N, C-alpha and C positions, 0 to 999 in steps of 0.2 A: 477280654480279660487282660489286665496289666501283666508285664513281665515279672514273674515271681522274684527273680534275682535283683530286680531294680526297685521294687516297691519297699518303702520303709516299713520295717517291722514294728509291731506294737512295743517291743522292748526298747526301741529307739525313739518312741513317740515323745519322750520328755524333751528331745532336742528341738521340737517344733515350738515350744513355749519358753525357750531360753531368753532371758532379758536382752542379751546382746543381739538377738535377731531383730528386735525392735529398732536397733540402730542401723543395721545394714539392709533391712527390708521393712520400712515403716508402713503399716497397714494404711494409714491416712494418705500416704503418697500414692500407693497402688489404687486406692478407691477413687482418688482424684482423677485417675485416667480412665475409669470405667463409666459407662453411660447409666449412672444410677439416678433414680428419682423416686419420690414417694409413691408407694402403691404398686411397684412392679414385682414380678416374680423372678427369682434368681436361682439357678442351679449351680451350687458350688461343688463341682465334681472332683473327688479326691480331697474331701474337706479335712481329713486328718482330725486334729483336735479343735478345729473351728477357728484357727488363727485369723482367717478372713471371714468366715460365715457370721461370726458374732458382730464385728463392726459393720458388715454389709447389712445385717438385719436391722441394726440401729439406723443406718443411713437411709433405708427405704421406708422407715416408720412402721408403725403397727399395722397399717393398711397393706403393707407389702408382705412377701412370703419368701423365705429361703429354704430350698431343699438342700440339706447337707448330705451329699451322696458320698459313700465310701465303700470300697470293696470289702474291707475287713470289719466284721461285726464287732471285734474287740476294740477297734479304733472308735467306732460309734458309741460303744459303752463308755469309753473315756470322755468323749464329748458330752454324752448324757449326764455324766457325773459333774462335769464342769458347769453345765447349764443349771444344774440344781444348786451347786455350791456358790454361784456368782449371781450378780444381778443381770444376767443375760436376758435379752428380750424373748418374748414368748412366741415369736413368729418364725421359729426355726423348726423344721420337721426333719427327722433323721431317716435316711433311706439307704438301704444296702443295695449297691449296684456298682457297675463299672462304667468306664467311658464309652464302651460300645454297647452297653445294656444297662441303662440307668433305672429302668422300670417306671420312669415317669410317663405321664400321659402325653400324647402327641399335642403339639402346639400349646404347651402349658407354661412356657417360660419366655420372658422377655430378654434374658441374658443367661448365657452359659459361661461359667468361669472355670478354667482349668489351671490351677496353680501348681507348678512343679510336677505335672502329671504327663505332659506330652512325651517326654523322653522315656517314660515307662510303658507307653502304649505300643504293642506290637502290630496292631491293625489300625493304622491311621485312617484308612478309608472307611472302615467300620465305625470308628469313632465319629468321623465327620457325618456319616449317614445318621447316626444316633443324635448328634447335635442338631442337625437339620430337622430331624423328626420332632424333637421336643421344643424347638423354638417356634414362636409365633412369627407370622409374616412381619418383616421389618426387625426381627430380633437380632441380637448381637452375640458373637462368640469372642471371648477374650482368653488368650493363651499366655500365661506367665511362665517363664522357664529360665533355666540357668544359662548364662553367657558362656561361650566357648573360649573366650580370650582371658579368662581369669582362673587362677589355680584353685584347687580344692585342698583342704576343706575351707569353708563349708560346701555342701552340695555333693553331687555324685561325681565319680571320676570323669575326667574330660572326655574320654572315649564314649561315654554314655550320653553326652549332651548333643543337642542338635542346634546348629547355627540359626540365628533368628531369620536371616535371609532365606535359608532353606525352608524353614517353616512357612514363611509367607509365600514363597514360590509354590510350595505344595498345595497350599490352600487356594491360591489363585488358579492353579491348574485344575482344581476340582470345583471351579465356578463360585468361589467365595470372593467377595469384594473386600479387600484388606488395605488398611492403612500401613504406612511404613513402620517397621519395628521401632519401639521407643525404649531406650535404656531406662531402667528403674532400680533405685537403690544401688548397692555396690556390686552386686553379682548377677543381676537379672535383666531380662527384657520382657516386653509385653507386645503382643500382636493383637490388634483389634480388627474384627471382621464382621461383615453383615451376612445374614442367612442366605444360602444358595437359593436362586430363583427370585430374589427380591430386587434384582437389578438386571440390566441388559448389557451384554458385552458390546463394545463398539465394533462395527464391521471391519473385517480384515481388509487392509488396502491391497 
């Protein structure tokens, strides 16, 4: 379960769709860094109002599938209303769940995407076990979160943020194969990893 004091409340959900967010965190830029292709299945964990779920659903075509996962039922209701009111694609399924308990089937996803969620998760080991469970062999995990070297607002207080290098080191220590962090937009970074158990560590000299 995410930290209650760090999870964005439904009352603040309007901030997720502010036009200025498109300037400092363009969805197309983020999607260009993800291993997306037509027909894959993506878990957007902590989907909020679907800021990324909707463009991802378009990018993977109608043959693909997006599981829009969020802890808050009220947030999913906001997303459901948005899907009805817009020309959103029909390949999005709403799922109530958390980063460490998504309720998705094992080995059901090609990509798990956590946008601005990692700093909210109190049990990172549990979240990684869950991501490893839901990902197919060869699947990828992408963690997008707030940089620690830029002031807020926007985003959470600096003391709640986790440095990109620390995120990568933690994942590598839990047997994930990770690329170096990539800055994205004005305030964020992304760390892209491969599922645990799909690579072999080099022998220790």
